[in-house]
C-alpha positions as MATLAB code, in Angstrom:
seq = 'XXXXXXXXXXXXXXXXXXXXXXXXXXXXXXXXXXXXXXXXXXXXXXXXXXXXXXXXXXXXXXXXXXXXXXXXXXXXXXXXXXXXXXXXXXXXXXXXX';
ca = [
     -10.845   11.229   26.742;
     -10.052    8.689   24.027;
     -12.864    7.130   22.018;
     -10.928    3.850   21.629;
     -11.456    1.275   24.370;
      -8.502   -0.613   25.889;
      -9.920   -3.890   24.518;
     -10.172   -2.412   21.038;
      -6.602   -1.101   21.214;
      -5.246   -4.437   22.438;
      -7.124   -6.287   19.692;
      -5.716   -3.905   17.069;
      -2.181   -4.379   18.415;
      -2.534   -8.188   18.238;
      -3.817   -7.977   14.655;
      -0.955   -5.693   13.594;
       1.567   -8.032   15.267;
       0.058  -11.003   13.377;
       0.210   -9.122   10.064;
       3.824   -8.143   10.794;
       4.794  -11.776   11.552;
       3.038  -12.982    8.367;
       4.785  -10.299    6.336;
       8.214  -11.237    7.725;
       7.628  -14.953    7.156;
       6.577  -14.382    3.543;
       2.972  -15.535    4.010;
       1.703  -12.070    3.062;
       3.021   -9.785    0.357;
       3.536   -6.114    1.167;
       0.432   -5.241   -0.867;
      -1.706   -7.817    0.987;
      -0.499   -6.514    4.346;
      -1.377   -2.945    3.384;
      -4.836   -3.998    2.156;
      -5.529   -5.790    5.455;
      -5.144   -2.524    7.360;
      -7.210   -0.512    4.859;
      -4.503    0.955    2.612;
      -5.418    0.976   -1.094;
      -3.066    1.700   -3.986;
      -3.915    4.479   -6.454;
      -2.959    3.380   -9.976;
      -4.765    5.833  -12.300;
      -3.400    4.803  -15.723;
      -5.788    6.087  -18.410;
      -7.943    8.072  -15.991;
      -8.462   11.854  -16.156;
      -5.818   13.753  -14.198;
      -7.104   14.651  -10.703;
      -4.845   17.141   -8.870;
      -6.412   16.110   -5.544;
      -5.107   12.531   -5.964;
      -2.320   12.799   -8.567;
       0.987   14.668   -8.750;
       1.978   15.545  -12.328;
       5.679   14.892  -12.857;
       5.575   16.055  -16.481;
       3.334   16.404  -19.521;
       3.798   14.570  -22.783;
       2.159   15.003  -26.173;
      -0.003   12.085  -27.280;
      -1.878   11.465  -30.506;
      -3.971    8.670  -28.956;
      -4.741    9.680  -25.364;
      -7.303   12.261  -24.270;
      -5.651   15.538  -23.228;
      -5.215   15.837  -19.461;
      -5.350   12.073  -18.865;
      -2.771    9.882  -17.142;
      -0.384    8.336  -19.683;
       1.912    6.613  -17.214;
       2.101    6.030  -13.472;
       5.625    6.805  -12.270;
       4.879    5.861   -8.655;
       1.542    4.616   -7.291;
      -0.203    6.621   -4.611;
      -1.942    5.325   -1.501;
      -5.170    5.985    0.406;
      -6.118    4.842    3.901;
      -9.857    4.388    4.329;
     -10.514    6.937    1.572;
      -8.002    9.520    2.854;
      -4.999   10.360    0.707;
      -1.641    9.269    2.157;
       0.477    9.938   -0.927;
      -0.619   11.105   -4.378;
       0.184    8.981   -7.422;
       3.062   10.474   -9.401;
       2.044   10.523  -13.044;
       2.852   11.657  -16.564;
      -0.087   13.581  -18.037;
      -1.041   13.785  -21.716;
      -1.376   17.045  -23.589;
      -2.745   17.774  -27.043;
      -0.287   17.836  -29.923;
       0.493   21.294  -31.033;
];
């Protein structure tokens, strides 16, 4: 048996239809539409590399950044209500050597 009531499902469908119409008409940006449904971008520039949330595309030596920190975000990641949808693709610093 589903834990979602028919009223709740209908209300959610109406809200998603409204967001879709606003997105198509240009009232909402793509980012605003995603935020309205609980999707948050992951943009970890300068943060320590976290393999649970980031996908390292390559490493690069850096004289200024801490080793194992994100130098550049190649592609942002996304979370939905705290759950990872897609990891951020990043370039990670390594010590010169």
